[in-house]
C-alpha positions as CSV (number, residue, x, y, z in Angstrom):
1,M,-7.5,-27.7,-4.1
2,S,-10.5,-27.2,-1.7
3,L,-12.5,-30.1,-0.2
4,P,-15.3,-31.3,-2.5
5,V,-18.8,-30.2,-1.5
6,P,-21.5,-32.8,-2.2
7,N,-24.7,-31.7,-4.0
8,L,-27.5,-33.4,-1.9
9,D,-30.3,-32.6,-4.4
10,D,-29.5,-31.5,-8.0
11,R,-33.1,-30.9,-9.1
12,R,-34.1,-27.4,-10.1
13,F,-37.4,-25.6,-10.9
14,Q,-38.0,-27.2,-14.3
15,D,-37.3,-30.6,-13.0
16,F,-40.0,-30.3,-10.4
17,V,-42.5,-29.0,-13.0
18,D,-41.7,-31.9,-15.4
19,D,-42.1,-34.5,-12.5
20,A,-45.4,-33.0,-11.5
21,K,-46.7,-33.1,-15.1
22,R,-45.7,-36.8,-15.5
23,L,-47.6,-37.6,-12.3
24,V,-50.6,-35.8,-13.7
25,Q,-50.6,-37.9,-16.8
26,R,-50.4,-41.1,-14.8
27,R,-53.0,-40.3,-12.1
28,C,-55.3,-37.8,-13.9
29,P,-55.4,-38.8,-17.6
30,E,-58.5,-36.7,-18.1
31,W,-56.4,-33.5,-17.5
32,T,-55.0,-32.9,-20.9
33,D,-54.3,-29.1,-20.9
34,H,-50.8,-28.7,-19.7
35,N,-50.2,-25.2,-21.2
36,V,-48.9,-22.4,-18.9
37,S,-52.3,-20.7,-19.2
38,D,-54.0,-23.5,-17.3
39,P,-54.7,-22.6,-13.6
40,G,-53.5,-26.1,-12.5
41,V,-50.1,-25.7,-14.2
42,T,-49.8,-22.3,-12.5
43,L,-50.2,-24.0,-9.1
44,I,-47.6,-26.6,-10.1
45,E,-45.1,-23.9,-11.0
46,A,-45.8,-22.1,-7.7
47,F,-45.1,-25.2,-5.7
48,A,-42.0,-26.0,-7.9
49,A,-40.6,-22.6,-7.1
50,M,-41.0,-23.2,-3.4
51,A,-39.4,-26.7,-3.7
52,D,-36.5,-25.1,-5.6
53,Q,-35.8,-22.7,-2.7
54,L,-35.9,-25.6,-0.2
55,T,-33.3,-27.7,-2.2
56,Y,-31.1,-24.6,-2.5
57,R,-31.0,-24.3,1.3
58,L,-30.5,-28.0,1.7
59,N,-27.4,-27.9,-0.6
60,R,-26.0,-25.0,1.6
61,V,-25.7,-27.4,4.5
62,P,-22.4,-29.0,3.4
63,E,-21.0,-25.5,2.7
64,R,-21.9,-24.3,6.2
65,T,-20.4,-27.5,7.7
66,Y,-17.2,-26.9,5.6
67,V,-16.9,-23.3,6.9
68,R,-17.4,-24.5,10.5
69,F,-14.7,-27.1,10.0
70,L,-12.3,-24.3,8.9
71,D,-13.4,-22.3,12.0
72,L,-12.4,-25.2,14.2
73,L,-9.0,-25.3,12.5
74,G,-8.4,-21.7,13.5
75,V,-8.8,-20.1,10.1
76,R,-9.7,-16.5,10.6
77,L,-10.6,-13.8,8.0
78,F,-7.9,-11.3,7.3
79,P,-9.0,-7.9,8.5
80,A,-8.9,-4.8,6.3
81,T,-5.6,-3.1,6.1
82,P,-5.2,0.7,6.1
83,A,-3.7,2.7,3.3
84,R,-0.5,4.6,4.3
85,V,0.9,7.8,2.8
86,P,3.5,10.5,3.8
87,V,1.7,13.8,4.6
88,T,3.5,17.1,4.6
89,F,2.5,19.9,7.0
90,W,3.4,23.3,5.5
91,L,4.2,26.2,7.8
92,S,2.7,29.7,7.2
93,A,6.2,31.1,7.7
94,P,9.6,30.0,9.1
95,Q,9.5,29.7,12.9
96,R,12.2,30.2,15.5
97,E,11.0,27.4,17.7
98,P,10.2,23.8,16.7
99,V,6.5,23.2,15.7
100,R,5.1,20.0,17.1
101,V,2.6,17.9,15.1
102,P,1.2,15.5,17.7
103,L,0.4,11.8,17.2
104,S,-3.1,11.1,15.7
105,T,-3.4,14.5,14.0
106,S,-6.3,14.1,11.6
107,V,-6.3,15.1,7.9
108,A,-8.9,14.3,5.3
109,T,-10.0,14.6,1.7
110,R,-12.4,17.3,0.7
111,R,-16.1,16.5,1.0
112,T,-18.0,16.3,-2.3
113,P,-21.8,16.0,-2.9
114,D,-21.3,12.3,-3.9
115,V,-18.4,11.1,-1.7
116,E,-17.9,11.3,2.0
117,P,-14.4,12.5,3.1
118,L,-11.7,10.0,4.0
119,S,-9.8,10.6,7.3
120,F,-6.2,9.8,7.9
121,T,-4.3,10.1,11.2
122,T,-0.6,10.5,11.8
123,V,1.3,7.5,13.3
124,R,3.9,9.4,15.4
125,D,4.8,12.8,16.7
126,L,6.6,15.2,14.2
127,A,8.9,18.0,15.1
128,I,9.4,20.7,12.5
129,V,12.9,21.9,13.5
130,P,14.0,25.4,12.5
131,T,17.2,25.6,10.5
132,S,19.5,28.3,9.0
133,L,22.6,28.4,6.8
134,T,25.9,28.0,8.8
135,A,28.4,26.8,6.2
136,L,28.9,26.5,2.4
137,R,31.6,24.5,0.8
138,T,32.4,23.2,-2.7
139,V,34.0,19.8,-3.3
140,S,35.5,18.8,-6.6
141,A,35.2,15.4,-8.1
142,K,38.8,14.8,-7.0
143,G,37.9,15.5,-3.4
144,E,39.4,19.0,-3.1
145,Q,37.3,21.1,-0.7
146,T,37.0,24.9,-0.6
147,D,35.2,26.9,2.1
148,R,32.8,29.5,0.5
149,T,31.1,30.6,3.7
150,D,32.9,33.9,4.0
151,D,32.7,34.7,0.2
152,L,28.9,34.4,0.5
153,T,28.8,36.5,3.6
154,V,30.6,39.4,2.0
155,G,28.6,39.2,-1.2
156,R,31.1,37.7,-3.5
157,T,29.9,35.5,-6.4
158,V,30.4,31.8,-5.7
159,K,30.7,29.1,-8.4
160,C,28.8,26.0,-7.3
161,F,31.1,23.6,-9.1
162,A,34.2,23.6,-11.3
163,T,34.4,25.9,-14.2
164,K,33.4,23.0,-16.4
165,P,31.4,20.8,-14.0
166,A,32.3,17.1,-13.8
167,V,30.3,14.2,-12.4
168,D,30.5,14.1,-8.6
169,D,31.3,17.8,-8.2
170,V,29.4,18.9,-5.0
171,L,28.0,22.0,-3.4
172,L,27.9,21.3,0.3
173,I,25.3,23.3,2.4
174,G,25.6,23.2,6.2
175,L,22.4,23.6,8.2
176,S,22.4,24.8,11.8
177,D,20.8,21.6,13.0
178,A,19.6,18.2,11.7
179,A,16.0,18.4,10.5
180,P,14.8,14.8,10.0
181,S,11.6,14.5,7.9
182,C,11.4,18.2,7.4
183,A,11.0,20.2,4.2
184,V,13.9,22.8,3.8
185,A,13.7,25.7,1.5
186,L,16.9,27.2,-0.1
187,R,16.3,30.7,-1.2
188,I,18.8,31.3,-4.0
189,D,19.9,34.3,-5.9
190,C,21.9,33.3,-9.0
191,D,22.5,34.2,-12.6
192,I,21.9,32.2,-15.8
193,E,25.4,30.7,-15.8
194,G,24.7,26.9,-15.6
195,L,24.4,26.6,-19.4
196,G,23.6,23.5,-21.4
197,V,21.3,21.6,-19.1
198,D,17.6,20.7,-19.6
199,P,15.9,22.3,-16.6
200,E,13.2,19.6,-16.7
201,A,15.7,16.8,-16.2
202,P,19.0,18.4,-15.0
203,P,22.0,16.2,-14.1
204,L,21.7,17.4,-10.5
205,R,20.8,15.4,-7.4
206,W,20.0,16.6,-3.9
207,E,21.2,14.5,-1.0
208,A,21.3,14.7,2.8
209,W,23.7,13.1,5.3
210,T,22.3,10.3,7.5
211,A,23.8,7.7,9.8
212,E,23.9,5.3,6.8
213,G,25.6,7.8,4.5
214,W,24.3,10.1,1.8
215,E,20.7,9.6,1.0
216,R,18.7,11.1,-1.8
217,C,16.2,13.8,-1.0
218,A,12.8,14.2,-2.7
219,L,12.6,17.4,-4.6
220,E,9.3,19.3,-4.0
221,R,10.0,22.1,-6.5
222,D,12.9,23.9,-8.1
223,E,12.1,27.5,-9.1
224,T,15.7,28.1,-10.1
225,R,15.5,25.8,-13.1
226,A,18.6,23.9,-12.1
227,L,20.4,26.8,-10.4
228,N,19.9,29.2,-13.3
229,K,17.6,31.9,-12.0
230,P,16.6,33.3,-8.6
231,G,14.0,31.3,-6.7
232,D,13.4,28.6,-4.1
233,V,14.5,25.0,-4.1
234,V,12.4,23.0,-1.6
235,V,13.7,19.5,-0.7
236,H,12.3,16.9,1.7
237,L,15.0,15.7,4.1
238,P,15.0,11.9,4.9
239,G,13.9,10.7,8.3
240,G,17.5,9.7,9.2
241,H,19.0,13.2,8.7
242,A,21.7,13.7,11.2
243,T,24.5,16.2,12.1
244,S,28.1,15.4,11.2
245,V,31.5,17.0,11.2
246,I,33.0,17.9,7.9
247,A,36.3,19.9,7.8
248,G,35.8,20.7,11.5
249,V,32.3,22.1,11.1
250,R,29.4,20.3,12.7
251,A,26.1,20.8,10.8
252,G,23.2,19.0,9.3
253,W,24.7,18.6,5.8
254,L,22.8,18.9,2.5
255,R,24.4,18.7,-0.9
256,A,23.8,19.2,-4.6
257,R,25.8,16.7,-6.6
258,V,26.4,16.6,-10.4
259,V,25.4,13.2,-11.8
260,E,25.4,11.6,-15.2
261,P,22.7,13.1,-17.4
262,L,19.9,10.9,-18.7
263,A,20.2,9.3,-22.1
264,G,19.8,12.0,-24.7
265,R,19.9,14.9,-22.2
266,P,22.7,17.5,-22.0
267,A,25.2,18.0,-19.2
268,Y,26.4,21.3,-17.6
269,T,28.8,23.2,-19.9
270,A,29.4,25.9,-17.3
271,S,29.1,26.1,-13.5
272,P,26.1,27.9,-11.9
273,T,26.9,30.8,-9.7
274,L,25.4,32.0,-6.4
275,R,25.1,35.6,-5.1
276,K,23.0,34.9,-2.0
277,L,21.8,31.7,-0.3
278,R,19.4,31.4,2.6
279,A,18.1,28.2,4.2
280,F,15.0,27.8,6.4
281,T,12.5,25.0,7.4
282,I,9.1,25.4,5.8
283,G,7.4,22.1,6.6
284,G,7.6,18.5,7.8
285,T,6.5,15.1,6.7
286,V,5.1,12.2,8.7
287,D,3.3,9.0,7.7
288,A,-0.5,8.9,8.1
289,V,-2.8,5.9,7.9
290,N,-6.5,5.6,6.9
291,A,-7.5,4.7,10.4
292,E,-8.7,6.1,13.7
293,L,-6.8,5.5,16.9
294,I,-9.1,4.5,19.8
295,T,-7.7,4.5,23.3
296,G,-9.1,3.1,26.5
297,E,-12.1,1.3,24.9
298,D,-14.3,-0.3,27.6
299,L,-15.3,-3.9,26.7
300,G,-17.5,-4.6,29.7
301,A,-17.2,-6.6,32.9
302,A,-15.7,-10.1,33.3
303,E,-18.1,-12.9,34.1
304,G,-15.5,-15.0,35.9
305,V,-16.0,-18.0,33.6
306,P,-13.5,-19.6,31.0
307,G,-13.9,-18.8,27.3
308,Q,-15.7,-15.5,27.7
309,Q,-16.0,-13.5,24.5
310,L,-16.1,-9.7,24.4
311,T,-17.0,-7.6,21.4
312,V,-15.0,-4.5,20.4
313,P,-17.4,-1.7,19.6
314,R,-15.6,-0.4,16.5
315,T,-14.6,-3.0,13.9
316,P,-12.5,-4.1,12.1
317,V,-9.5,-4.0,14.4
318,L,-6.6,-3.2,12.2
319,P,-3.3,-5.1,12.5
320,T,-0.4,-3.2,14.1
321,D,3.4,-3.8,14.5
322,E,3.0,-4.5,18.2
323,P,0.5,-6.9,19.8
324,L,-2.5,-5.3,21.4
325,V,-2.7,-5.0,25.2
326,L,-5.9,-5.9,27.2
327,E,-6.1,-4.1,30.6
328,V,-8.0,-5.7,33.5
329,A,-8.8,-4.1,36.8
330,D,-10.5,-5.9,39.7
331,G,-13.3,-3.6,40.6
332,E,-13.9,0.2,40.6
333,A,-11.4,0.7,43.4
334,A,-8.6,-0.8,41.2
335,V,-9.7,1.4,38.3
336,E,-9.5,4.6,40.4
337,A,-6.1,3.5,41.7
338,A,-4.9,2.8,38.1
339,G,-4.3,-0.8,39.1
340,W,-4.6,-2.2,35.6
341,Q,-3.1,-5.6,34.8
342,E,-1.7,-6.1,31.3
343,W,-2.9,-9.1,29.3
344,R,-0.9,-10.1,26.2
345,Q,-2.3,-11.0,22.8
346,V,-1.3,-14.5,21.4
347,D,-2.2,-16.4,18.3
348,D,-3.8,-19.3,20.2
349,F,-3.9,-20.8,23.7
350,A,-1.9,-23.9,22.8
351,S,1.0,-22.8,25.0
352,S,-0.9,-20.9,27.6
353,G,-1.0,-22.1,31.2
354,P,-3.7,-21.5,33.8
355,D,-1.9,-18.4,35.1
356,D,-0.9,-16.8,31.8
357,R,-2.7,-13.6,31.1
358,H,-3.4,-14.2,27.5
359,F,-6.2,-13.4,25.0
360,V,-6.9,-14.1,21.4
361,L,-8.4,-11.5,19.0
362,D,-10.5,-12.1,15.9
363,A,-9.6,-8.8,14.2
364,A,-12.1,-9.0,11.4
365,R,-15.1,-9.6,13.6
366,G,-13.7,-7.6,16.5
367,V,-14.1,-10.4,19.1
368,V,-11.8,-10.8,22.1
369,E,-11.7,-14.3,23.5
370,L,-10.3,-15.3,26.9
371,G,-8.8,-18.7,27.8
372,P,-11.1,-21.8,27.5
373,C,-11.4,-24.7,29.9
374,V,-11.0,-28.1,28.2
375,R,-11.9,-31.6,29.5
376,L,-9.2,-34.1,28.7
377,P,-9.7,-37.8,27.8
378,D,-8.8,-39.0,31.3
379,G,-11.6,-36.8,32.8
380,T,-9.4,-34.1,34.1
381,V,-9.9,-30.5,33.3
382,R,-7.2,-28.1,32.0
383,Q,-7.4,-24.3,31.9
384,Y,-5.7,-22.6,28.9
385,G,-5.0,-19.0,30.0
386,A,-6.0,-17.1,33.1
387,V,-9.6,-16.1,33.8
388,P,-10.4,-12.6,35.2
389,A,-12.3,-12.4,38.4
390,R,-16.0,-11.8,38.2
391,G,-16.9,-8.2,37.9
392,A,-13.4,-7.1,36.7
393,V,-13.4,-4.2,34.3
394,I,-11.9,-5.0,30.9
395,R,-10.6,-2.5,28.3
396,L,-8.4,-2.3,25.3
397,R,-5.5,0.1,25.8
398,A,-5.4,1.3,22.2
399,Y,-6.3,0.0,18.7
400,R,-6.9,1.3,15.3
401,T,-10.0,0.9,13.2
402,G,-10.9,1.8,9.6
403,G,-8.9,0.8,6.5
404,G,-10.0,-0.6,3.2
405,A,-9.2,-0.1,-0.5
406,R,-11.0,3.3,-0.5
407,G,-8.0,4.7,1.3
408,N,-5.7,4.4,-1.7
409,V,-6.2,8.0,-2.6
410,S,-4.4,9.9,-5.3
411,P,-1.7,12.5,-4.7
412,H,-2.7,16.0,-3.5
413,T,-6.1,14.9,-2.2
414,L,-5.4,15.0,1.6
415,T,-5.8,18.8,1.9
416,V,-8.1,19.3,4.9
417,L,-6.5,19.7,8.3
418,R,-9.0,18.6,10.9
419,S,-6.8,19.3,13.9
420,S,-5.8,22.9,14.6
421,I,-2.1,23.3,14.9
422,P,-0.5,26.7,15.4
423,Y,1.6,28.0,12.5
424,V,0.5,25.2,10.1
425,A,-1.1,26.8,7.0
426,R,-1.9,23.7,4.9
427,V,-1.4,20.0,4.5
428,D,-0.8,17.9,1.4
429,N,0.2,14.4,0.3
430,R,2.7,14.5,-2.6
431,L,2.4,10.7,-3.2
432,A,-0.5,8.4,-3.6
433,A,-1.6,6.3,-0.6
434,R,-1.0,2.6,-0.9
435,G,-1.5,-0.6,1.0
436,G,-5.2,-0.3,1.7
437,R,-7.2,-3.6,1.2
438,D,-10.7,-4.6,2.0
439,A,-11.3,-7.4,4.5
440,E,-11.0,-11.0,3.2
441,D,-14.3,-12.6,2.2
442,V,-15.4,-16.2,3.1
443,E,-14.8,-17.5,-0.4
444,N,-11.1,-16.7,-0.3
445,A,-10.8,-18.1,3.2
446,K,-12.3,-21.4,1.9
447,V,-9.5,-21.6,-0.6
448,R,-6.9,-20.6,1.9
449,G,-8.0,-23.0,4.6
450,P,-6.6,-26.3,3.0
451,L,-3.4,-24.5,2.2
452,Q,-2.9,-23.4,5.8
453,L,-3.8,-26.9,7.0
454,R,-1.3,-28.5,4.7
455,G,1.5,-26.0,5.5
456,R,1.2,-26.4,9.3
457,H,2.9,-23.2,9.9
458,R,6.3,-24.3,8.4
459,A,7.9,-23.1,5.2
460,V,9.0,-26.0,3.0
461,T,7.2,-25.7,-0.3
462,V,6.8,-22.7,-2.6
463,E,3.1,-22.5,-1.5
464,D,4.1,-22.5,2.2
465,Y,6.4,-19.5,1.7
466,E,3.7,-17.6,-0.2
467,Q,1.0,-18.4,2.3
468,I,3.1,-17.4,5.3
469,A,4.2,-14.1,3.6
470,A,0.7,-13.2,2.6
471,A,-0.6,-13.8,6.2
472,A,2.2,-11.7,7.7
473,A,1.5,-8.7,5.5
474,P,-2.2,-8.6,4.3
475,E,-1.6,-5.2,2.7
476,L,0.3,-6.9,-0.1
477,A,-1.5,-7.6,-3.4
478,R,0.8,-10.3,-4.7
479,V,3.5,-12.7,-3.3
480,K,5.8,-14.8,-5.5
481,C,8.2,-17.4,-4.2
482,V,11.2,-18.2,-6.5
483,P,13.5,-21.0,-5.4
484,G,17.2,-20.3,-6.3
485,K,20.6,-21.8,-6.2
486,D,22.5,-22.6,-3.0
487,S,19.3,-22.9,-0.8
488,V,18.4,-19.2,-1.6
489,V,14.6,-18.5,-1.6
490,R,13.5,-15.2,-3.1
491,I,10.2,-13.8,-1.9
492,L,8.9,-11.1,-4.3
493,L,6.4,-8.6,-2.8
494,V,4.0,-6.4,-4.7
495,P,1.9,-3.9,-2.6
496,A,-1.7,-3.1,-3.1
497,C,-2.1,0.3,-4.8
498,G,-4.7,2.2,-6.9
499,D,-7.0,0.8,-9.5
500,G,-4.5,0.6,-12.4
501,T,-6.5,2.9,-14.8
502,K,-3.7,5.5,-15.0
503,R,0.0,5.8,-14.9
504,R,1.2,5.2,-11.4
505,P,4.6,6.4,-9.9
506,F,7.1,3.7,-9.8
507,E,7.6,4.2,-6.1
508,E,4.1,2.8,-5.5
509,L,5.2,-0.6,-6.4
510,V,8.0,-0.7,-3.9
511,P,6.9,-2.4,-0.7
512,S,7.3,-0.5,2.6
513,E,10.1,-1.3,5.0
514,E,7.5,-2.3,7.5
515,S,6.1,-5.0,5.1
516,L,9.5,-6.3,4.3
517,R,10.4,-6.6,7.9
518,R,7.2,-8.4,8.9
519,V,7.5,-10.9,6.1
520,A,11.2,-11.5,6.8
521,A,10.5,-12.1,10.5
522,A,7.6,-14.5,9.9
523,L,9.6,-16.6,7.4
524,E,12.7,-16.6,9.7
525,E,10.8,-18.5,12.3
526,R,9.4,-21.1,9.9
527,R,12.1,-21.6,7.2
528,T,13.9,-25.0,6.9
529,L,17.4,-25.3,8.4
530,G,20.0,-24.0,5.9
531,A,17.5,-22.1,3.7
532,R,18.4,-18.4,3.2
533,V,15.4,-16.2,2.5
534,V,15.7,-12.9,0.6
535,V,12.6,-10.6,0.7
536,E,12.5,-7.9,-1.9
537,P,10.4,-6.4,-4.7
538,P,10.4,-8.0,-8.1
539,A,12.3,-6.5,-11.1
540,Y,10.2,-4.5,-13.6
541,R,10.4,-4.2,-17.3
542,G,9.1,-0.9,-18.6
543,L,6.6,-0.7,-21.4
544,T,5.3,2.2,-23.5
545,V,2.5,1.7,-26.1
546,V,2.0,4.2,-28.8
547,A,-1.3,3.7,-30.7
548,R,-3.4,5.5,-33.3
549,L,-7.2,4.8,-33.2
550,R,-10.2,5.9,-35.3
551,A,-13.4,6.6,-33.4
552,L,-16.9,5.7,-34.4
553,P,-19.2,8.5,-35.7
554,G,-20.8,10.4,-32.8
555,Y,-18.1,9.6,-30.3
556,N,-15.9,12.3,-28.7
557,A,-12.2,11.9,-29.5
558,E,-11.0,12.9,-26.1
559,A,-13.4,10.5,-24.3
560,V,-12.2,7.6,-26.5
561,Q,-8.6,8.6,-25.9
562,G,-9.1,8.6,-22.1
563,A,-10.8,5.2,-22.2
564,G,-8.0,3.8,-24.4
565,L,-5.3,4.9,-22.1
566,A,-7.2,3.6,-19.1
567,A,-7.6,0.2,-20.8
568,L,-3.9,0.0,-21.6
569,Y,-2.8,0.9,-18.1
570,R,-5.3,-1.5,-16.6
571,Y,-4.4,-4.5,-18.8
572,Y,-0.6,-4.2,-18.2
573,D,-0.8,-3.2,-14.6
574,P,1.3,-5.4,-12.2
575,V,-1.6,-5.5,-9.6
576,H,-4.8,-5.4,-11.6
577,G,-3.7,-6.4,-15.1
578,G,-3.7,-9.6,-17.1
579,A,-6.6,-11.5,-18.7
580,D,-8.1,-12.4,-15.3
581,G,-7.6,-8.9,-13.7
582,R,-5.3,-10.3,-10.9
583,G,-2.1,-8.8,-12.1
584,W,0.2,-9.3,-15.0
585,P,1.7,-12.8,-14.8
586,F,5.3,-13.1,-13.7
587,G,7.6,-13.7,-16.7
588,R,4.8,-13.4,-19.4
589,A,6.0,-11.6,-22.5
590,V,4.2,-8.6,-24.0
591,Q,2.8,-9.5,-27.4
592,Y,2.1,-7.0,-30.2
593,G,-1.2,-8.6,-31.2
594,E,-2.7,-8.3,-27.6
595,V,-2.6,-4.5,-27.8
596,F,-5.0,-4.6,-30.8
597,A,-7.4,-6.8,-28.8
598,V,-7.3,-4.5,-25.7
599,L,-7.9,-1.4,-27.7
600,Q,-10.6,-2.9,-30.0
601,R,-12.7,-3.6,-26.9
602,V,-12.8,0.1,-25.9
603,P,-16.2,1.6,-26.4
604,G,-16.2,4.0,-29.3
605,V,-13.2,2.5,-31.2
606,D,-13.9,1.8,-34.9
607,V,-10.4,0.7,-36.0
608,V,-7.0,0.3,-34.4
609,E,-4.9,1.8,-37.2
610,D,-1.4,1.5,-35.7
611,V,0.4,0.1,-32.6
612,R,4.0,0.3,-31.6
613,L,5.7,-1.3,-28.5
614,F,8.7,0.3,-26.9
615,P,10.7,-1.2,-24.0
616,A,11.3,1.6,-21.5
617,D,13.2,2.2,-18.3
618,P,10.7,2.0,-15.5
619,V,12.3,4.9,-13.6
620,T,13.4,7.4,-16.3
621,G,11.1,6.3,-19.1
622,A,14.0,6.2,-21.6
623,R,12.7,4.2,-24.7
624,G,14.4,1.5,-26.7
625,E,13.7,0.6,-30.3
626,P,10.2,-0.4,-31.3
627,T,9.5,-4.1,-31.3
628,Q,6.7,-6.6,-31.7
629,R,7.5,-8.6,-28.5
630,I,9.0,-7.6,-25.2
631,D,10.4,-10.6,-23.2
632,I,10.0,-10.5,-19.4
633,D,12.3,-12.4,-17.0
634,P,10.7,-15.2,-15.1
635,C,11.0,-13.2,-11.8
636,A,9.9,-9.8,-13.3
637,L,6.7,-8.0,-14.1
638,V,5.8,-5.4,-16.7
639,F,5.4,-1.7,-15.7
640,P,3.3,0.5,-18.0
641,Y,5.1,3.9,-18.5
642,E,3.6,6.9,-20.3
643,H,1.4,5.3,-22.9
644,Q,0.3,7.5,-25.8
645,V,-3.0,7.2,-27.8
646,R,-4.0,9.4,-30.7
647,V,-7.6,9.3,-31.8
648,T,-9.0,10.6,-35.1
649,T,-12.6,11.0,-36.2
650,C,-14.4,10.6,-39.5
651,E,-14.2,14.4,-39.9
652,D,-10.4,14.3,-39.4
């Protein structure tokens, strides 16, 4: 718990008024009219209001002292974190040469009369590599391979799988080169032969070869309806796509594999057939962040004294994987000769000597602090960190600024390309952005300060693990530490994403590899000897609510339905749900009666006529039997999947 803050004067406005009236009765007994209409009482109330403001400011003194105490302990506000999202650059037509999308290419949302556009910049260079078809093979579930390249070349019909396809039958497609992070289109001419499948959920999976083995590809669109009609199949190759040798042929391999159909869905009863197949690259995908990259930012000149503070012009400074670099040049001559010295960012100056080129950054406020000079108890003076010479030019090599929760935009909203790139026709984000969080406020820092002081940067208790993990990855919405058997400590991470008022893709709740790596590295340095730390996302239990409502007279049924769905998604959201709006509690069961309470609070609802709860698979949405209670494991969260609300009116 936080330190208690004393209340120096607990009197308020009415107390001052009552005290003044009692003094009037004692010292001026002839004054008998104490009603609010009396001019004297009006003056008393005016002075009481002024005294109330003074006591309010007086009681703020302990709070200010408490905040300054935390500042002395080194508690700093967490800066905003930028939202991150994969952005696809689509070509106007296939190209013969690679198309380069440079680092910091800017894309944005569309401007509207009420909302300013949000800008995102790419975090690395992207090469959209041209590809073509070089080989085609079929592989049976038993491992028997057949080369179909020549058959396709001379125009023969090729069966993709066995006559009656079995699970793990494979159609292997060899590309002329590896195309990591590219979107490849397969232009297919085929007949309606792959009978029996549901084209909306076919038992077919597209995979690409990487250094780690076969990795699933994201499917952009399938015009062939599961290889049953002519059209294009567009897949997004993973970033690790690489060439490999299969049956003596080196190529960038892509495959279509038959898998088990979903529950209740049919399988292939006959093999699809191909007449023609052409492959080409049509786009590429790269991560973009809701931030702007600033390079070579001039911070001013050094004063030649210890403890100098320099202000970064653009705030907040966003956290990055690598520490920031401060560059110092002794005078204009050194600047012209590119004689920049590199200064390294550190957390504090405790281990810095007088010759160490170190600096500390307060990212939230955008303040760069150089090494201080401290007088020791014996009267000697010690310098922590080097001091630049007077007049030296100081600049930040590169940093990012921006971020915030506004950057968690919905899919297909980043459609404006602000940087002109030849042969790129359009840009789009197929997924929602996630990870954007606003900067920490002082109230949260006041609660976090005692926890940080008690933890002392070592991970022993459950609270220590959670505090260190949250500090290592501020883009996370929730962190849960679960002690296990045999000294195993599980750290469950839930990323910040969306507002929870609509169904979110399950992928949004999977923390990024970057977040997992940062948390694991921070805990590895601070864990107790013998403890084994496992950093992963929590398990999720799917939930589908089916409800029937009756609207009040005069309310639109569609509006009530939308509000009802938003209330259900919000209440059962892993990030924003629960009674306190801080996320559904770990391990808390879903109760039948709670749904009635949630829906009854929706504006326009007269009666909640019927409610049914279904456990659901969080990935496929396959439902179980209706129930009145869904139990959740202690280390799991609920995931709302495809709620359904029907609204009737009095006329109905």
